[in-house]
LUMMARNU-637197 format. One record per atom (N, C-alpha, C, O): residue number from 1; residue in one letter; x negated, y negated, z negated. Coordinates in steps of 0.2 Angstrom, whole numbers, plus 5000, padded with zeros to 4 digits. Each point is the difference from the previous one (the first is absolute). Example, Ala and Ser with C-alpha at 12.3 -4.5 7.8 and 13.67 -1.06 7.14 Angstrom:
<atoms>
> num,residu,xx,yy,zz
> 1,A,4934,5028,4961
> 1,A,5004,4994,5000
> 1,A,4996,4994,5000
> 1,A,4995,5001,4997
> 2,S,5007,4994,5007
> 2,S,4996,4994,4999
> 2,S,5004,4995,4997
> 2,S,4997,4994,4999
</atoms>
This chain:
<atoms>
> num,residu,xx,yy,zz
> 1,T,5051,5571,5239
> 1,T,5001,4996,4994
> 1,T,4999,5004,4993
> 1,T,5001,5006,5000
> 2,P,4998,4990,4995
> 2,P,4999,5004,4993
> 2,P,5006,5004,4998
> 2,P,4999,5006,4998
> 3,E,5007,4992,5003
> 3,E,5006,5004,4998
> 3,E,5000,5006,5004
> 3,E,5002,5005,4998
> 4,F,4997,4995,5009
> 4,F,5000,5006,5004
> 4,F,4995,5005,4998
> 4,F,5002,5006,4999
> 5,E,4992,4991,5000
> 5,E,4995,5005,4998
> 5,E,5001,5003,4993
> 5,E,4999,5006,4999
> 6,K,5004,4990,4996
> 6,K,5002,5003,4994
> 6,K,5005,5005,5000
> 6,K,4999,5006,4997
> 7,L,5006,4993,5007
> 7,L,5006,5005,5001
> 7,L,4997,5006,5004
> 7,L,5002,5006,4998
> 8,E,4993,4993,5007
> 8,E,4997,5005,5003
> 8,E,4997,5005,4996
> 8,E,5000,5006,5000
> 9,R,4996,4991,4995
> 9,R,4996,5004,4995
> 9,R,5004,5004,4996
> 9,R,4999,5006,4998
> 10,Q,5007,4991,4999
> 10,Q,5004,5003,4996
> 10,Q,5004,5006,5003
> 10,Q,5001,5005,4997
> 11,L,5001,4994,5009
> 11,L,5004,5005,5004
> 11,L,4995,5006,5001
> 11,L,5002,5006,5000
> 12,K,4992,4992,5002
> 12,K,4995,5006,5002
> 12,K,4999,5004,4994
> 12,K,5000,5006,5000
> 13,Q,4999,4991,4994
> 13,Q,4999,5003,4994
> 13,Q,5006,5005,4998
> 13,Q,4999,5006,4998
> 14,V,5007,4991,5003
> 14,V,5006,5004,4998
> 14,V,5000,5006,5005
> 14,V,5002,5006,4998
> 15,A,4997,4993,5008
> 15,A,5000,5006,5005
> 15,A,4995,5005,4999
> 15,A,5001,5006,5001
> 16,Y,4993,4992,4996
> 16,Y,4995,5005,4997
> 16,Y,5003,5004,4995
> 16,Y,4999,5006,4999
> 17,L,5004,4991,4996
> 17,L,5002,5003,4994
> 17,L,5007,5004,5001
> 17,L,5001,5004,4995
> 18,V,5003,4994,5010
> 18,V,5006,5004,5001
> 18,V,4999,5003,5007
> 18,V,5003,4997,5005
> 19,A,4995,5009,4995
> 19,A,4998,5003,5007
> 19,A,5007,5001,5004
> 19,A,5005,5002,4997
> 20,G,4994,4997,5009
> 20,G,5006,5001,5004
> 20,G,5005,4994,5001
> 20,G,5005,5000,5004
> 21,V,4994,4994,4992
> 21,V,5004,4994,5001
> 21,V,4997,4996,5006
> 21,V,4994,4999,5000
> 22,F,5011,4998,5004
> 22,F,4998,4996,5006
> 22,F,5001,4993,4998
> 22,F,5006,4998,4999
> 23,F,4990,4998,5002
> 23,F,5001,4992,5000
> 23,F,4998,4997,5006
> 23,F,4995,5001,5004
> 24,H,5010,4995,4998
> 24,H,4999,4995,5006
> 24,H,5000,4993,4998
> 24,H,5005,4998,4998
> 25,L,4989,4999,5003
> 25,L,5000,4993,4997
> 25,L,5000,4995,5007
> 25,L,4995,5001,5004
> 26,Y,5010,4995,4996
> 26,Y,5000,4995,5006
> 26,Y,5000,4993,4998
> 26,Y,5005,4998,4996
> 27,D,4991,4998,5006
> 27,D,5000,4993,4998
> 27,D,5004,4996,5006
> 27,D,4997,4999,5005
> 28,E,5009,4998,4994
> 28,E,5003,4997,5005
> 28,E,4997,4993,5002
> 28,E,5002,4997,5005
> 29,R,4994,5001,4990
> 29,R,4997,4993,5002
> 29,R,4995,5001,5006
> 29,R,5000,4995,5004
> 30,D,4996,5010,4996
> 30,D,4995,5000,5005
> 30,D,4999,5007,5004
> 30,D,4996,5001,5004
> 31,G,5009,5004,4994
> 31,G,5001,5006,5004
> 31,G,4995,5005,4997
> 31,G,4999,5006,5003
> 32,Q,4997,4993,4992
> 32,Q,4995,5005,4997
> 32,Q,5004,5006,4998
> 32,Q,5005,4999,4997
> 33,E,4993,5007,5004
> 33,E,5003,5006,4997
> 33,E,4995,5005,4998
> 33,E,4995,5001,5003
> 34,R,5007,5003,4992
> 34,R,4996,5005,4998
> 34,R,5005,5006,4998
> 34,R,5006,4999,4998
> 35,N,4991,5007,5003
> 35,N,5004,5006,4998
> 35,N,4996,5004,4995
> 35,N,4994,5001,5001
> 36,F,5009,5002,4994
> 36,F,4996,5004,4995
> 36,F,5004,5006,4999
> 36,F,5006,5000,4998
> 37,Y,4990,5006,5003
> 37,Y,5003,5006,4998
> 37,Y,4994,5005,4999
> 37,Y,4996,5001,5005
> 38,F,5004,5002,4989
> 38,F,4995,5005,4999
> 38,F,5003,5007,4998
> 38,F,5003,5000,4994
> 39,Q,4997,5005,5010
> 39,Q,5003,5006,4999
> 39,Q,4997,5003,4994
> 39,Q,5003,5004,4996
> 40,S,4990,4995,5003
> 40,S,4997,5004,4994
> 40,S,4998,4995,4995
> 40,S,4995,5002,4996
> 41,G,5008,4992,5003
> 41,G,4999,4996,4995
> 41,G,4994,4999,4996
> 41,G,4995,4997,5003
> 42,L,5004,5006,4991
> 42,L,4994,4998,4996
> 42,L,4994,5003,5004
> 42,L,4994,4997,4999
> 43,A,5006,5009,5005
> 43,A,4995,5002,5003
> 43,A,4997,4995,5005
> 43,A,4994,4999,5001
> 44,T,5011,4998,5002
> 44,T,4998,4995,5005
> 44,T,4996,4994,4997
> 44,T,4995,4997,5002
> 45,L,5008,5001,4992
> 45,L,4997,4994,4996
> 45,L,4993,5002,4998
> 45,L,4996,4996,5001
> 46,I,5003,5010,4996
> 46,I,4993,5002,4998
> 46,I,4995,5000,5006
> 46,I,4995,4997,5000
> 47,K,5008,5005,5006
> 47,K,4995,5000,5006
> 47,K,4999,4993,5002
> 47,K,4994,4998,5002
> 48,H,5010,4997,4997
> 48,H,4999,4993,5002
> 48,H,4995,4997,4995
> 48,H,4996,4997,5002
> 49,L,5005,5005,4991
> 49,L,4995,4997,4995
> 49,L,4993,5003,5001
> 49,L,4995,4997,4998
> 50,N,5005,5009,5005
> 50,N,4993,5003,5001
> 50,N,4997,5000,5007
> 50,N,4995,5003,5001
> 51,K,5009,4993,5003
> 51,K,4997,4999,5007
> 51,K,4993,4997,5000
> 51,K,4998,4996,4996
> 52,N,4998,5007,5008
> 52,N,4993,4998,5001
> 52,N,4995,5002,4994
> 52,N,4995,4998,4999
> 53,K,5008,5007,4997
> 53,K,4996,5003,4994
> 53,K,4999,5007,5002
> 53,K,5003,5003,5004
> 54,L,4991,5000,4994
> 54,L,4998,5007,5001
> 54,L,5004,5004,4994
> 54,L,4999,4998,4994
> 55,L,5005,5006,5009
> 55,L,5004,5004,4995
> 55,L,4997,5006,4997
> 55,L,4996,5004,5004
> 56,I,5005,4998,4990
> 56,I,4997,5006,4997
> 56,I,5005,5006,5001
> 56,I,4997,5005,5001
> 57,H,5009,4994,5000
> 57,H,5005,5005,5003
> 57,H,5004,4997,5005
> 57,H,5003,4995,4999
> 58,P,4999,5009,5006
> 58,P,5004,4997,5006
> 58,P,5007,4998,4998
> 58,P,5002,4995,5003
> 59,D,5001,5009,4993
> 59,D,5007,4998,4999
> 59,D,5002,4997,4993
> 59,D,4997,5003,4996
> 60,P,5007,4992,5004
> 60,P,5002,4998,4993
> 60,P,5003,5006,4996
> 60,P,5004,5004,5003
> 61,I,4995,4996,4990
> 61,I,5004,5004,4996
> 61,I,5006,4997,4998
> 61,I,5001,4994,4998
> 62,L,5005,5009,5004
> 62,L,5006,4997,4999
> 62,L,5004,5004,4995
> 62,L,5001,5006,5000
> 63,I,5002,4990,4995
> 63,I,5004,5003,4994
> 63,I,5006,4997,5000
> 63,I,5000,4993,5000
> 64,H,5006,5010,5000
> 64,H,5006,4997,4999
> 64,H,5005,5005,4996
> 64,H,5001,5006,5002
> 65,K,5002,4991,4993
> 65,K,5005,5004,4996
> 65,K,5004,4995,4996
> 65,K,4998,4995,4998
> 66,V,5008,5007,5001
> 66,V,5005,4996,4996
> 66,V,5000,5004,4993
> 66,V,5002,5006,5000
> 67,W,4997,4991,4995
> 67,W,5000,5002,4993
> 67,W,5004,4996,4996
> 67,W,4998,4994,4999
> 68,D,5006,5009,4997
> 68,D,5004,4996,4996
> 68,D,5003,4993,5003
> 68,D,5000,4995,4997
> 69,E,5002,5006,5009
> 69,E,5003,4994,5004
> 69,E,4995,4995,5001
> 69,E,5002,4994,5002
> 70,V,4992,5007,4998
> 70,V,4994,4996,5002
> 70,V,4997,5003,5006
> 70,V,4998,5006,5000
> 71,D,5003,4990,5006
> 71,D,4997,5003,5006
> 71,D,4992,4998,5001
> 71,D,4999,4994,5000
> 72,V,4997,5011,4999
> 72,V,4993,4998,5000
> 72,V,4997,5002,5007
> 72,V,5000,5006,5002
> 73,E,4996,4989,5001
> 73,E,4997,5002,5006
> 73,E,4993,4997,5000
> 73,E,4999,4994,4998
> 74,V,4996,5011,5003
> 74,V,4993,4998,5000
> 74,V,4996,5002,5006
> 74,V,5001,5006,5002
> 75,A,4995,4990,5000
> 75,A,4995,5002,5006
> 75,A,4993,4998,4997
> 75,A,4999,4995,4998
> 76,I,4996,5010,5004
> 76,I,4993,4999,4997
> 76,I,4996,5002,5006
> 76,I,5001,5005,5003
> 77,Q,4994,4991,4998
> 77,Q,4994,5002,5005
> 77,Q,4994,4997,4998
> 77,Q,4999,4994,4998
> 78,Y,4996,5010,5002
> 78,Y,4993,4997,4998
> 78,Y,4996,4998,5006
> 78,Y,5000,5004,5006
> 79,N,4996,4991,4994
> 79,N,4995,4998,5005
> 79,N,4993,5000,4997
> 79,N,5000,5001,4994
> 80,D,4995,4997,5010
> 80,D,4993,5001,4998
> 80,D,4998,4993,4997
> 80,D,4994,5000,4998
> 81,S,5011,4995,5000
> 81,S,4998,4994,4997
> 81,S,4999,5001,4993
> 81,S,5002,5006,4997
> 82,F,4996,4989,4999
> 82,F,5000,5000,4993
> 82,F,5006,4996,4997
> 82,F,5001,5000,4994
> 83,A,5003,4997,5010
> 83,A,5005,4996,4998
> 83,A,5007,5004,4999
> 83,A,5000,5006,5002
> 84,E,5004,4991,4994
> 84,E,5006,5003,4998
> 84,E,5006,4996,5003
> 84,E,5000,4994,4999
> 85,N,5005,5009,5005
> 85,N,5005,4996,5002
> 85,N,5007,5003,4999
> 85,N,5002,5005,5003
> 86,V,5001,4993,4991
> 86,V,5006,5003,4998
> 86,V,5006,4995,5000
> 86,V,4999,4995,4997
> 87,E,5006,5007,5006
> 87,E,5006,4995,5001
> 87,E,5006,5004,4996
> 87,E,5001,5006,5001
> 88,S,5003,4990,4995
> 88,S,5005,5003,4997
> 88,S,5007,4996,5001
> 88,S,5000,4994,5001
> 89,F,5005,5010,4999
> 89,F,5007,4997,5001
> 89,F,5005,5003,4996
> 89,F,5000,5006,4998
> 90,A,5005,4990,5000
> 90,A,5006,5002,4997
> 90,A,5006,4998,5003
> 90,A,5001,4993,5001
> 91,N,5003,5011,5002
> 91,N,5006,4998,5004
> 91,N,4998,4995,5005
> 91,N,5003,4995,5001
> 92,V,4992,5007,5003
> 92,V,4997,4996,5005
> 92,V,4997,4993,4999
> 92,V,4998,4997,5004
> 93,V,5002,5002,4989
> 93,V,4997,4993,4998
> 93,V,4993,5002,4998
> 93,V,4998,5004,4997
> 94,P,4997,4992,5006
> 94,P,4993,5001,4999
> 94,P,4998,4999,4992
> 94,P,5002,4994,4998
> 95,T,4996,5010,4999
> 95,T,4998,4999,4993
> 95,T,4992,4999,4999
> 95,T,4996,5004,4999
> 96,T,5002,4990,5003
> 96,T,4993,4998,5000
> 96,T,4997,5001,4994
> 96,T,4993,5000,5000
> 97,E,5010,5000,4994
> 97,E,4997,5000,4994
> 97,E,5001,5008,4997
> 97,E,4998,5001,4994
> 98,G,5004,5003,5010
> 98,G,5001,5007,4998
> 98,G,5006,5001,4996
> 98,G,5005,4998,5001
> 99,G,4993,5006,4993
> 99,G,5006,5002,4996
> 99,G,5000,5007,4998
> 99,G,4995,5004,5002
> 100,S,5010,4999,4995
> 100,S,5000,5007,4998
> 100,S,4999,5005,5006
> 100,S,4998,5005,4998
> 101,H,5005,4993,5008
> 101,H,4999,5005,5005
> 101,H,4993,5001,5002
> 101,H,4997,5005,5002
> 102,L,4999,4989,4998
> 102,L,4993,5000,5002
> 102,L,4996,5004,4994
> 102,L,4995,5003,5002
> 103,T,5007,4996,4992
> 103,T,4996,5003,4995
> 103,T,5001,5007,5000
> 103,T,4995,5004,4999
> 104,G,5011,4999,5002
> 104,G,5002,5007,5001
> 104,G,4996,5003,5005
> 104,G,4997,5005,5000
> 105,F,5002,4991,5006
> 105,F,4996,5003,5006
> 105,F,4993,5000,4998
> 105,F,4997,5006,5001
> 106,S,5000,4989,4996
> 106,S,4993,5000,4998
> 106,S,4998,5006,4996
> 106,S,4995,5003,5001
> 107,I,5009,4998,4993
> 107,I,4999,5005,4996
> 107,I,5000,5007,5003
> 107,I,4995,5004,4999
> 108,S,5010,4997,5005
> 108,S,5000,5007,5003
> 108,S,4995,5001,5005
> 108,S,4998,5006,5001
> 109,L,5000,4989,5003
> 109,L,4995,5001,5005
> 109,L,4994,5002,4997
> 109,L,4997,5005,5002
> 110,T,5001,4992,4993
> 110,T,4994,5001,4996
> 110,T,5000,5008,4997
> 110,T,4995,5004,5001
> 111,R,5011,4997,4996
> 111,R,5001,5007,4997
> 111,R,5000,5005,5006
> 111,R,4996,5005,4999
> 112,A,5007,4994,5006
> 112,A,5001,5005,5005
> 112,A,4993,5002,5003
> 112,A,4998,5006,5002
> 113,I,4998,4988,5000
> 113,I,4993,5001,5003
> 113,I,4996,5004,4995
> 113,I,4996,5004,5002
> 114,N,5004,4994,4991
> 114,N,4996,5004,4995
> 114,N,5002,5007,5000
> 114,N,4996,5004,5000
> 115,D,5010,4997,5000
> 115,D,5003,5007,4999
> 115,D,4997,5004,5006
> 115,D,4998,5006,4999
> 116,Y,5003,4991,5007
> 116,Y,4997,5004,5006
> 116,Y,4993,5001,5000
> 116,Y,4997,5005,5002
> 117,A,4999,4990,4996
> 117,A,4993,5001,4999
> 117,A,4998,5005,4996
> 117,A,4995,5004,5001
> 118,R,5009,4997,4993
> 118,R,4998,5005,4995
> 118,R,5002,5007,5003
> 118,R,4997,5005,4999
> 119,K,5009,4995,5004
> 119,K,5002,5006,5003
> 119,K,4995,5004,5005
> 119,K,4999,5006,5000
> 120,I,4999,4989,5004
> 120,I,4995,5003,5005
> 120,I,4993,5000,4998
> 120,I,4995,5001,5004
> 121,E,5004,4997,4990
> 121,E,4993,4999,4996
> 121,E,4995,4996,5003
> 121,E,4994,5001,5000
> 122,A,5009,4993,5003
> 122,A,4996,4995,5003
> 122,A,4998,4996,4993
> 122,A,4994,4997,5000
> 123,L,5010,5003,4995
> 123,L,4998,4997,4994
> 123,L,4999,5006,4995
> 123,L,5005,5004,4999
> 124,K,4989,4997,4998
> 124,K,4999,5006,4996
> 124,K,5003,4998,4993
> 124,K,5001,4994,4998
> 125,E,4999,5011,4997
> 125,E,5002,4999,4994
> 125,E,4997,4994,4996
> 125,E,5004,4996,4996
> 126,K,4990,5003,5005
> 126,K,4996,4995,4996
> 126,K,5001,4993,5003
> 126,K,4998,4995,4997
> 127,D,5004,5005,5009
> 127,D,5000,4994,5004
> 127,D,5006,4995,4997
> 127,D,5005,5003,4998
> 128,E,4994,4991,5002
> 128,E,5005,4995,4998
> 128,E,5005,5000,5006
> 128,E,4999,5000,5006
> 129,N,5007,4998,4992
> 129,N,5006,4999,5005
> 129,N,4998,4994,5004
> 129,N,4996,4995,4998
> 130,L,5007,5005,5008
> 130,L,4999,4994,5004
> 130,L,5005,4994,4997
> 130,L,5005,5002,4997
> 131,T,4993,4992,5004
> 131,T,5004,4995,4997
> 131,T,5005,4997,5005
> 131,T,5000,5002,5006
> 132,G,5005,4994,4992
> 132,G,5004,4996,5004
> 132,G,4997,4996,5005
> 132,G,5002,5000,5006
> 133,E,4992,4997,4992
> 133,E,4996,4996,5005
> 133,E,4997,5005,5005
> 133,E,5000,4998,5006
> 134,D,4997,5008,4992
> 134,D,4998,5004,5005
> 134,D,5005,5002,5006
> 134,D,4998,5000,5006
> 135,V,5008,5002,4992
> 135,V,5004,5003,5005
> 135,V,5004,4994,5004
> 135,V,5003,5001,5005
> 136,K,4995,4993,4993
> 136,K,5003,4994,5004
> 136,K,4995,4998,5006
> 136,K,5002,4996,5004
> 137,E,4992,5006,4996
> 137,E,4996,4998,5005
> 137,E,5002,5003,5007
> 137,E,5000,5006,5001
> 138,G,5001,4989,5004
> 138,G,5002,5002,5006
> 138,G,5007,5002,5001
> 138,G,5002,5003,5005
> 139,L,5002,4996,4990
> 139,L,5007,5002,4999
> 139,L,5005,4994,5004
> 139,L,4999,4994,4998
> 140,T,5005,5009,5006
> 140,T,5005,4996,5003
> 140,T,5007,5003,4998
> 140,T,5001,5006,5001
> 141,A,5003,4991,4996
> 141,A,5007,5003,4997
> 141,A,5005,4995,5000
> 141,A,5000,4994,4999
> 142,V,5006,5009,5002
> 142,V,5006,4996,5000
> 142,V,5005,5004,4995
> 142,V,5001,5006,5001
> 143,I,5002,4990,4994
> 143,I,5004,5003,4995
> 143,I,5007,4996,5001
> 143,I,5000,4994,4999
> 144,S,5005,5010,5003
> 144,S,5007,4997,5001
> 144,S,5005,5003,4996
> 144,S,5001,5006,5001
> 145,I,5002,4991,4994
> 145,I,5006,5003,4997
> 145,I,5006,4996,5001
> 145,I,5000,4994,5001
> 146,K,5006,5010,4999
> 146,K,5006,4997,5001
> 146,K,5005,5003,4995
> 146,K,5000,5006,4999
> 147,M,5004,4990,4998
> 147,M,5004,5002,4995
> 147,M,5006,4995,5000
> 147,M,5000,4995,5003
> 148,D,5005,5007,4993
> 148,D,5006,4996,4999
> 148,D,4998,4992,4998
> 148,D,4997,5000,4995
> 149,S,5005,4995,5009
> 149,S,4998,4994,4998
> 149,S,5003,4997,4993
> 149,S,4997,4996,4998
> 150,D,5008,5007,5000
> 150,D,5002,4999,4993
> 150,D,4995,5002,4995
> 150,D,5000,4997,4994
> 151,R,4997,5008,5007
> 151,R,4995,5003,4995
> 151,R,4993,4997,5001
> 151,R,4996,5000,4995
> 152,I,5002,4997,5010
> 152,I,4994,4998,5001
> 152,I,4998,4993,4996
> 152,I,5004,4996,4999
> 153,Q,4990,5004,4998
> 153,Q,4998,4995,4996
> 153,Q,4993,4997,5002
> 153,Q,4995,5004,5001
> 154,F,5005,4990,5000
> 154,F,4994,4997,5002
> 154,F,4997,4996,4994
> 154,F,5004,4997,4996
> 155,E,4990,5003,5003
> 155,E,4997,4996,4994
> 155,E,4999,4993,5000
> 155,E,5000,4997,4995
> 156,S,5001,5000,5011
> 156,S,4999,4993,5001
> 156,S,5006,4997,5005
> 156,S,5003,5004,5003
> 157,Q,4998,4990,4997
> 157,Q,5005,4997,5004
> 157,Q,4998,5001,5007
> 157,Q,5005,5001,5005
> 158,T,4989,4999,4997
> 158,T,4997,5001,5007
> 158,T,5001,5007,5003
> 158,T,4999,5002,5005
> 159,K,5003,5003,4990
> 159,K,5002,5007,5002
> 159,K,4993,5003,5003
> 159,K,5001,5004,5005
> 160,E,4993,4995,4992
> 160,E,4994,5002,5003
> 160,E,4998,5006,4996
> 160,E,4995,5003,5002
> 161,K,5008,4999,4992
> 161,K,4998,5005,4996
> 161,K,5006,5004,4998
> 161,K,5005,4998,4997
> 162,L,4995,5009,5004
> 162,L,5005,5004,4998
> 162,L,5000,5002,4993
> 162,L,4994,5002,4997
> 163,G,5011,4997,4999
> 163,G,5000,5001,4993
> 163,G,5003,5007,4997
> 163,G,4999,5001,4994
> 164,N,5005,5003,5011
> 164,N,5003,5006,4997
> 164,N,4995,5005,4998
> 164,N,4997,5003,5003
> 165,A,5003,4998,4990
> 165,A,4995,5004,4997
> 165,A,5002,5008,5002
> 165,A,4995,5003,5001
> 166,E,5011,4998,5000
> 166,E,5002,5007,5002
> 166,E,4997,5002,5007
> 166,E,5000,5006,5002
> 167,V,4998,4989,5002
> 167,V,4998,5002,5007
> 167,V,4993,5003,5000
> 167,V,4998,5004,5004
> 168,Q,4998,4994,4991
> 168,Q,4993,5002,4999
> 168,Q,4999,5007,5000
> 168,Q,4996,5003,5005
> 169,P,5007,5001,4991
> 169,P,5000,5007,5000
> 169,P,5003,5004,5006
> 169,P,4997,5005,5002
> 170,I,5008,4992,5001
> 170,I,5003,5002,5006
> 170,I,4995,5000,5005
> 170,I,4999,5005,5004
> 171,V,4998,4989,4998
> 171,V,4995,5000,5005
> 171,V,4994,5004,4999
> 171,V,4998,5004,5004
> 172,A,5000,4997,4990
> 172,A,4994,5004,4998
> 172,A,5002,5007,5001
> 172,A,4995,5004,5003
> 173,Q,5010,4998,4996
> 173,Q,5002,5007,5001
> 173,Q,5001,5002,5007
> 173,Q,4997,5005,5002
> 174,V,5006,4991,5002
> 174,V,5001,5001,5007
> 174,V,4993,5000,5004
> 174,V,4999,5004,5004
> 175,V,4997,4991,4994
> 175,V,4993,4999,5003
> 175,V,4996,5006,4998
> 175,V,4996,5003,5005
> 176,N,5004,4999,4989
> 176,N,4996,5006,4998
> 176,N,5002,5007,5004
> 176,N,4996,5003,5002
> 177,E,5011,4998,4998
> 177,E,5002,5006,5004
> 177,E,4998,4999,5007
> 177,E,4998,5005,5003
> 178,G,5003,4989,5000
> 178,G,4999,4999,5007
> 178,G,4992,5002,5002
> 178,G,4999,5003,5005
> 179,L,4997,4994,4990
> 179,L,4993,5001,5002
> 179,L,4997,5007,4998
> 179,L,4996,5003,5004
> 180,D,5007,5000,4991
> 180,D,4999,5007,4999
> 180,D,5001,5004,5006
> 180,D,4996,5005,5002
> 181,M,5010,4994,5001
> 181,M,5002,5004,5006
> 181,M,4996,4998,5006
> 181,M,4998,5005,5004
> 182,F,5000,4989,4997
> 182,F,4996,4998,5005
> 182,F,4993,5003,5000
> 182,F,4997,5003,5005
> 183,F,5000,4997,4989
> 183,F,4993,5003,4999
> 183,F,5000,5008,5001
> 183,F,4996,5002,5003
> 184,E,5010,5001,4995
> 184,E,5000,5007,5001
> 184,E,5001,5002,5008
> 184,E,4997,5004,5002
> 185,E,5007,4991,5001
> 185,E,5001,5002,5007
> 185,E,4995,4997,5005
> 185,E,4999,5002,5006
> 186,N,4997,4993,4992
> 186,N,4995,4997,5004
> 186,N,4993,5000,4996
> 186,N,4997,4995,4999
> 187,P,5000,5011,5000
> 187,P,4994,5000,4996
> 187,P,4994,4996,5003
> 187,P,4996,4997,4997
> 188,Q,5004,5003,5010
> 188,Q,4994,4996,5003
> 188,Q,5001,4993,4999
> 188,Q,4995,4997,4998
> 189,D,5011,5000,5003
> 189,D,5001,4993,4998
> 189,D,4999,4999,4993
> 189,D,4997,4995,4998
> 190,G,5005,5009,4998
> 190,G,4999,5000,4992
> 190,G,4992,4999,4999
> 190,G,4998,4996,4996
> 191,R,4998,5008,5007
> 191,R,4993,5000,4999
> 191,R,4997,4994,5002
> 191,R,4995,4997,4997
> 192,R,5007,5000,5009
> 192,R,4998,4994,5003
> 192,R,5001,4994,4995
> 192,R,4996,4996,4999
> 193,I,5010,5004,4998
> 193,I,5002,4995,4996
> 193,I,4996,5000,4993
> 193,I,4998,4995,4998
> 194,L,5001,5011,5000
> 194,L,4996,5001,4994
> 194,L,4992,4998,5001
> 194,L,4997,4996,4996
> 195,E,5001,5005,5010
> 195,E,4993,4998,5002
> 195,E,5000,4993,5000
> 195,E,4995,4997,4998
> 196,K,5010,4999,5005
> 196,K,5000,4993,5000
> 196,K,5000,4997,4993
> 196,K,4996,4996,4998
> 197,V,5009,5007,4997
> 197,V,5000,4996,4994
> 197,V,4995,5002,4995
> 197,V,4999,4997,4995
> 198,M,4997,5009,5006
> 198,M,4995,5002,4996
> 198,M,4993,4997,5002
> 198,M,4995,5001,4996
</atoms>
């Protein structure tokens, strides 16, 4: 039934976003049941979003940090397509119109990739920076923030866009740090990602 399917989708989504939570869904009308449990949360969601795609690097880049009482969790993985597939959430609510967390992510992704390209001299001094469009080709990412529900502001009644201005620099800082560390520790994957976006 549509109600069962809707609930199934919602519970599965929450299970992805809150690692280690177990859901058992049982329909007393017809005995249908489903269980959802993902030990590695966003990593599992990224793998699901990227299934049947040729991956540029085998494991998703996982970034997780609590900053100024905002819990920021990000997963990134590139595939060989030219499409971009980015999903964002605030307090497990899908923010289909994005908002400040997505803006912070996009800015820092572009910055971190450019910084890395300059550092290893894949971009020379006279070369122009890669654009936001460049770094989104083949990108699959999930951005999930959690914060006190009293503080959270959505820009529309439908809660599809996060309005908290203070979240943008927090997400940008966390993602920037996380990517810098990833590139330093995984130079081969870093180079593969650069080859893809360049």
